[in-house]
C-alpha positions as CSV (number, residue, x, y, z in Angstrom):
1,M,113.8,57.4,83.3
2,T,114.1,56.2,80.0
3,L,111.0,55.7,77.7
4,K,112.4,51.5,77.5
5,K,111.9,51.6,81.5
6,R,108.8,53.4,81.3
7,Y,106.7,51.3,78.9
8,L,108.3,48.1,77.6
9,R,107.6,46.3,80.4
10,V,106.5,42.3,80.8
11,T,103.1,43.5,82.2
12,H,102.2,45.1,78.9
13,L,103.1,42.0,77.0
14,L,100.4,40.1,79.7
15,F,97.9,42.7,78.8
16,I,98.5,41.1,75.0
17,I,98.2,38.1,76.1
18,L,95.0,38.4,78.2
19,L,93.4,40.0,75.1
20,L,94.5,37.1,72.7
21,I,93.2,34.5,75.2
22,Q,89.8,36.1,74.8
23,L,89.9,35.2,71.0
24,I,89.6,31.4,72.1
25,P,86.0,30.2,71.7
26,E,84.1,29.9,74.6
27,Q,82.5,26.7,76.3
28,S,80.4,28.2,79.2
29,T,76.9,27.3,79.5
30,K,76.3,31.1,80.4
31,P,77.1,34.4,79.0
32,A,80.5,35.3,79.9
33,F,80.1,38.8,78.9
34,T,83.7,38.9,77.6
35,S,83.5,42.4,75.7
36,S,82.7,44.0,79.4
37,L,86.3,41.9,80.4
38,V,88.0,43.5,77.2
39,K,86.5,46.9,78.0
40,F,88.0,47.0,81.6
41,A,91.5,45.6,80.7
42,I,91.6,48.1,78.0
43,G,90.5,50.8,80.4
44,F,93.3,49.6,83.4
45,E,96.1,49.2,80.7
46,V,95.4,53.1,79.6
47,L,95.5,53.6,83.4
48,V,98.9,51.9,83.9
49,L,100.3,54.0,80.9
50,V,99.3,57.0,82.1
51,G,100.6,56.4,85.5
52,S,103.9,55.0,84.0
53,S,103.9,58.7,82.0
54,L,103.8,60.6,85.3
55,I,105.5,58.6,87.8
56,K,109.0,59.8,88.8
57,K,110.2,57.1,91.2
58,E,111.6,53.9,89.5
59,E,110.3,51.8,92.7
60,S,106.8,53.5,92.5
61,L,106.3,52.3,88.5
62,A,107.8,49.2,89.8
63,L,105.1,48.7,92.0
64,L,102.5,49.8,90.0
65,V,103.4,47.6,87.0
66,D,103.9,44.6,89.1
67,I,100.3,45.2,90.7
68,A,98.9,45.5,86.9
69,G,101.2,42.3,85.6
70,F,99.1,40.4,88.8
71,V,95.8,41.6,87.6
72,Y,96.5,40.6,84.1
73,I,97.8,37.0,85.3
74,L,94.4,36.7,87.6
75,L,92.3,37.8,84.7
76,A,93.8,35.7,82.2
77,A,93.7,32.3,84.6
78,W,90.1,32.9,85.7
79,S,89.1,33.8,82.2
80,L,90.8,30.1,80.9
81,A,89.3,28.3,83.8
82,T,85.6,29.5,83.6
83,A,84.5,30.9,80.1
84,K,87.0,29.1,77.9
85,Y,87.2,26.1,79.4
86,N,84.6,25.7,82.0
87,Y,86.9,23.8,84.4
88,L,85.0,25.4,87.1
89,N,81.2,25.1,87.7
90,D,80.1,28.6,86.0
91,L,77.1,28.4,88.8
92,L,79.5,29.0,91.8
93,F,82.5,30.6,89.6
94,P,81.3,33.3,87.1
95,A,83.6,34.3,84.3
96,P,85.5,37.6,85.0
97,G,83.3,39.5,82.3
98,R,80.3,38.2,83.8
99,V,81.1,39.7,87.4
100,I,82.2,43.0,85.5
101,H,79.0,43.2,83.8
102,Q,77.1,42.5,86.8
103,F,79.1,45.3,88.9
104,V,78.0,47.7,85.7
105,I,74.4,46.8,86.3
106,D,74.4,47.2,90.2
107,R,76.6,50.2,90.7
108,D,74.1,52.4,92.0
109,K,72.9,49.8,94.5
110,I,76.7,49.2,95.1
111,N,77.8,52.6,95.5
112,D,74.6,53.2,98.3
113,N,75.8,50.2,100.5
114,I,79.4,51.3,100.1
115,K,78.4,54.5,101.4
116,S,76.4,53.0,104.0
117,S,79.4,50.9,105.3
118,L,81.9,53.6,105.0
119,I,79.5,55.4,107.0
120,T,79.3,53.4,109.8
121,I,83.2,52.1,110.0
122,V,83.9,56.3,110.2
123,K,81.3,57.0,113.1
124,G,82.7,54.1,115.1
125,F,86.3,54.8,113.9
126,V,86.1,58.4,114.8
127,F,84.5,58.0,118.6
128,A,87.0,55.2,119.4
129,V,90.1,57.4,118.4
130,A,88.5,60.4,120.0
131,A,87.9,58.5,123.4
132,A,90.9,56.0,123.5
133,V,94.0,58.8,122.6
134,P,93.0,61.3,125.6
135,L,92.3,58.2,127.9
136,G,95.5,56.5,127.0
137,L,97.6,59.5,127.4
138,I,96.3,60.4,130.9
139,I,96.6,56.8,131.9
140,G,99.9,55.9,130.6
141,W,101.3,58.9,131.7
142,N,101.4,57.6,135.1
143,A,104.0,54.4,134.7
144,R,102.1,52.6,137.7
145,T,98.4,53.0,136.3
146,G,99.9,52.6,132.8
147,S,101.3,48.8,133.3
148,A,98.2,47.6,135.3
149,A,96.0,49.0,132.5
150,T,97.9,47.3,129.6
151,Y,96.6,44.0,131.4
152,I,93.1,45.1,131.8
153,T,93.5,46.4,127.8
154,K,95.1,42.8,127.1
155,F,91.8,41.0,128.7
156,F,89.5,43.1,127.1
157,S,91.0,43.1,123.8
158,S,91.3,39.2,123.8
159,I,87.3,39.4,123.6
160,P,85.7,39.5,120.4
161,P,83.7,42.9,119.8
162,I,81.1,40.6,117.6
163,V,80.1,38.7,121.0
164,Y,78.7,41.9,122.2
165,I,76.1,42.2,119.2
166,P,73.3,40.1,121.0
167,Y,73.7,42.8,123.9
168,G,73.8,45.7,121.6
169,I,70.5,44.6,119.7
170,A,68.5,44.2,123.1
171,L,70.1,47.8,124.3
172,L,70.5,50.1,121.3
173,P,67.5,51.3,119.2
174,T,68.7,50.2,115.8
175,F,70.9,47.6,114.2
176,K,73.1,50.8,112.5
177,S,73.9,52.0,116.1
178,V,74.7,48.2,117.3
179,S,77.3,48.1,114.0
180,V,78.6,51.6,115.2
181,F,79.0,50.2,118.6
182,V,80.7,47.2,117.5
183,I,83.5,49.2,115.6
184,F,84.0,51.3,118.2
185,L,84.9,48.3,120.6
186,A,87.0,46.8,117.9
187,T,89.1,50.3,117.3
188,F,89.1,51.7,121.1
189,W,91.3,48.7,122.8
190,P,94.1,48.6,119.7
191,V,94.3,52.3,120.0
192,F,93.9,52.4,123.5
193,A,96.9,49.8,124.2
194,G,98.8,51.5,121.0
195,T,98.7,55.0,123.0
196,M,99.7,53.7,126.1
197,S,102.7,51.9,124.7
198,G,103.7,55.2,122.9
199,V,103.5,57.3,126.0
200,L,105.5,55.0,128.0
201,G,108.0,54.3,125.8
202,V,108.9,57.9,125.0
203,D,112.2,58.8,125.6
204,K,113.1,60.0,129.1
205,K,115.5,62.9,127.9
206,I,112.6,64.4,125.9
207,I,110.3,64.7,128.9
208,D,113.2,66.2,131.2
209,S,113.8,68.7,128.8
210,A,110.2,69.9,128.6
211,K,110.2,69.9,132.5
212,V,113.3,72.2,132.2
213,L,111.5,74.7,130.2
214,N,108.7,74.5,132.4
215,V,106.1,73.3,130.2
216,R,102.9,72.5,131.9
217,K,100.8,69.0,132.0
218,P,98.1,69.5,129.3
219,E,101.0,70.9,126.9
220,M,103.2,68.2,127.9
221,L,100.7,65.4,127.1
222,F,99.3,67.0,123.7
223,K,102.2,68.6,122.8
224,V,105.1,66.8,123.6
225,I,104.1,63.1,124.4
226,L,101.1,62.8,121.8
227,P,103.6,63.6,119.1
228,A,106.2,61.5,120.3
229,S,103.8,58.5,120.6
230,L,102.4,58.9,117.2
231,Q,103.8,56.0,115.6
232,Q,102.5,53.7,118.3
233,I,98.9,55.4,118.1
234,F,98.9,54.4,114.2
235,L,99.9,51.1,114.6
236,G,96.8,50.6,116.9
237,C,94.7,52.7,114.4
238,N,95.7,50.3,111.5
239,Q,95.1,47.1,113.5
240,G,91.6,48.6,114.8
241,L,90.7,49.5,111.1
242,S,91.7,46.4,109.6
243,V,89.5,44.7,112.5
244,S,86.8,46.9,112.1
245,F,86.3,45.8,108.5
246,I,86.0,42.3,109.2
247,L,83.7,42.8,112.1
248,L,81.0,45.1,109.9
249,T,81.0,42.9,107.0
250,S,80.0,40.3,109.6
251,A,77.6,42.4,111.2
252,E,75.8,43.3,108.4
253,M,75.5,39.8,107.4
254,I,73.4,39.1,110.7
255,N,70.3,41.7,110.3
256,A,71.4,44.7,108.6
257,K,69.3,46.2,105.8
258,D,71.9,47.4,103.9
259,G,75.9,47.6,103.8
260,M,78.4,45.4,101.5
261,G,77.8,42.7,104.1
262,Y,74.3,42.8,103.8
263,Y,74.6,42.8,99.6
264,V,76.6,39.6,100.2
265,K,74.6,38.0,102.3
266,Y,71.5,38.7,100.6
267,Y,72.6,37.6,97.1
268,S,74.2,34.3,98.6
269,D,70.8,33.3,99.9
270,F,69.0,33.4,96.5
271,G,72.1,31.4,95.1
272,D,73.4,34.5,93.1
273,Y,76.9,34.0,92.9
274,T,77.7,36.5,90.4
275,R,76.8,39.1,92.6
276,T,77.9,37.4,95.5
277,I,81.6,37.6,94.1
278,T,81.1,41.0,92.9
279,G,80.3,42.3,96.3
280,L,83.5,40.0,97.9
281,L,85.7,41.9,95.2
282,V,84.1,45.1,96.0
283,I,85.0,44.7,99.7
284,G,88.0,44.0,98.7
285,F,88.9,46.9,96.6
286,V,87.1,49.4,99.5
287,V,89.3,48.0,102.3
288,I,92.5,48.3,99.9
289,G,91.5,51.8,99.0
290,V,90.6,53.2,102.7
291,T,93.9,51.6,103.9
292,F,95.8,53.6,101.1
293,L,94.6,56.4,101.8
294,F,95.0,56.2,105.8
295,N,98.5,55.1,105.3
296,K,98.8,58.4,103.2
297,L,97.5,60.5,106.1
298,Q,99.9,58.2,108.6
299,N,103.1,59.2,106.5
300,Y,102.2,62.8,106.3
301,L,101.6,63.1,109.8
302,L,104.6,61.4,110.7
303,R,106.8,63.0,107.9
304,W,109.0,64.8,110.4
305,K,110.4,61.2,111.6
306,R,112.1,60.5,108.4
């Protein structure tokens, strides 16, 4: 790619416009911490420029600069509506610089809460996948049993896992174990259904070829059918992962003592909407990051399908 394609983009003009907007006098009644916003924007632009110099595919570069452009537009509009012209209530809608400044102040506390939430997600997710995939392979292997189990799965998956929280609180020793249990239920049924769907959809020619080679049943399930079903299994995993984050945040807002849901609920109860919005944004970034890494893993394991 030419230097023009790499560096002369509308996105970089939007970055300059964002900085120029910060020269407008502030009308907010609360400190806007404009310097924090400027430092964040410069740091983000440096990352974009570094990425532009390293990325080789034009499609990937276009995606990077498009995302950066959206971020700059969002920050510019947010800054104009809050710190610069005070169109929005600055108590409910703090300026972006104020949110960034708050994140820097609370970064250790936020990191601890992120770690707590991710540990809960990983435990429930791993337990669910470890149980759902083998069970789905075994049950889905029999067409008759698999067809019946499909309807049973639809019934149980239609029940929101969050309704089990009262029973979990009554039966399990800690609220952390209740959260893991809710994540387990949120992930198990989509992965189980995806595994059975993948097994039932395996090309019959593949199975017949394996039978001709006298492949034993365990090898048939885990070396032939499992790889052929991976795409459907990952669809179920993606669905379960997305629902898990929503349910975990909801559960942490009920009775937890840590986690990002607890962070948002705790400060919203005190009317600290700067920290509330900070927590909401952090949750969004964490979900995007985890989803991105999971998709990378999926693409790596399914690279043979290309």
